N, C-alpha and C positions, 0 to 999 in steps of 0.2 A: 495609210498603208496597211496597219494591222486589221482594221475593219474589213478591208477587201480580202485578206488572207482568210479570215473566219467565214465570210459569206461564200467565198470560193470553195473552202473546204466543206462547209455544210452542203452546198449544192452538188459538189462532186460525190459526197456520201449518199445524198438522196437519189441522184442518178444511179449510182451503183446498186443500191438496193432495189430501185425500180427495174433495172435490167436483170438482176438476179430473180425477182418475182416473176417477171415476164418469161424468163428462160425456164424456170421451174413449171409454170403452167403449160408452156409449149411442150416440154418433155413429158408431162403427165397426159396431155391430150393425145399424143402420138403413140402412147403405150396401149397396146391391145393385149388381152389375155384370151388365148384360144381356149373355148370350152372344154376340149378334150384334155387339157392340161390341168383342170380343176379336179382336185381329188375330193371324192365324196367321203363324208364322215358319217358313220352309223353309230349311234348311241344305244347300246343295249340296256334294257331296263335292269336295274339292280337286282340281284337275287336276294331273297330274305337272308338275313344274317342268322345263324343257327343259335338257338336259345343256349344261354349260359348254363353250365352244368354245376355252377358253385352257387351256393346261398348261405345266408347267415341270419339266424333269429337270436335275439337276446332274451333270456329269462330274467336276468337281473343286470343292471338296474332298470327300472321303468323310466320312461321319459318324463322329464320335469318333476322327478321325485326329490323330496326334501328329506335329508338324512342328518342324524346327529352324531354319526361315527365318522371319523377321518378316514379310516381304511375300510373300503368296500370291496365286495367280491363282484366281479364281472363273469357272468356265465351264460352259456347258450349252446347253440347246436349249429353245425355246418357239415360239410362233407368230411368223411374220415381222413385223417392224417394231414389236414390242411394247416398251414401255418397261421397263426393268429397274431396280430399286433394291435395292442390297446394303447391308444395315445391320448393324452390330456395336454394341457398348456405347458406343464412342467415335467411330465414323465412319459416314458414309453416302456411298455412291458411286452414281451413275447412269449408266446405258448404255442403248443402243438395240439390239435385236437386228437382226441382218442380214436380207437378203430371203429367206434359207434358214432363218431362226429361230436361228442360232448367235449366242452372245454370250460375251464375255470381258471381265473388268476385274480390276485388282489392288486388294487391300485390305492394310492394315497391321494386324497382330495385336498384342494386349496380352499380356504375360507371363502364363502360366497358361491357364486355360479361356476360350474366346471363343465366344460364341453367334452364329451368322451366319445372318441371315434374308434370303432372297433372294425379292423380290416382282416378279411380272410383271403388267404392266397392259395389257390389250388396248385397241385404239382405241375399242371400245364401252363400255369402263369395267369390264369383268370382271376379276377379280384371281385369281391363283393364288400360293400361298406354299410355300416349303420352308425348313425349319430345319436347320442343321448345327452340331455342336459340334466345335471344332477346338482343340487344345491346343498352345500354342506353349511349347517348353522348349529349353534349350541343353545339358541334361544328356545324357550318353551312357548308354545301357542296355546 
C-alpha cells in the first residue's frame, strides 16, 4: 500500500510538471509583439570628459628614497589653496597649499618601508594623488 502511494504521488507530480511546461510553451508561442510597440534605443557616443584642473607634484621625498632621519619633510606644488592630506600607515597630516601652490609638512616615519600617499583636494572636489615609498633605516652602507 505504501509503495503504491509513492508511485502514485511521483507520477502525479510528473504529470503536473509536464502539463505546466506544455502550458508555458503554448502561451509563449501565442504571444506576438507588434513591431510598432518596440521602442528603439539610441546610444550616443560619450563626450570626452574634461581634463582635470588639479595636479600634484612632489619635490620631496623622492620615490624609493632611503633616509636616516625619522622625521622628514614632504613638499611639493599643486593648485593654489588646495587642501593637502599626507597619509602613511600610522599617521595622517593635513595642510593647505599657499597662494602660489607650494606646500610643505613634516611626517614621522616607521622603521623600514613607508608608503606615503599625498592627496590634493581642489575646492571643486577634484582629487589628485601621488604615492612614494620611503625607507627609514639607521644602518650605514
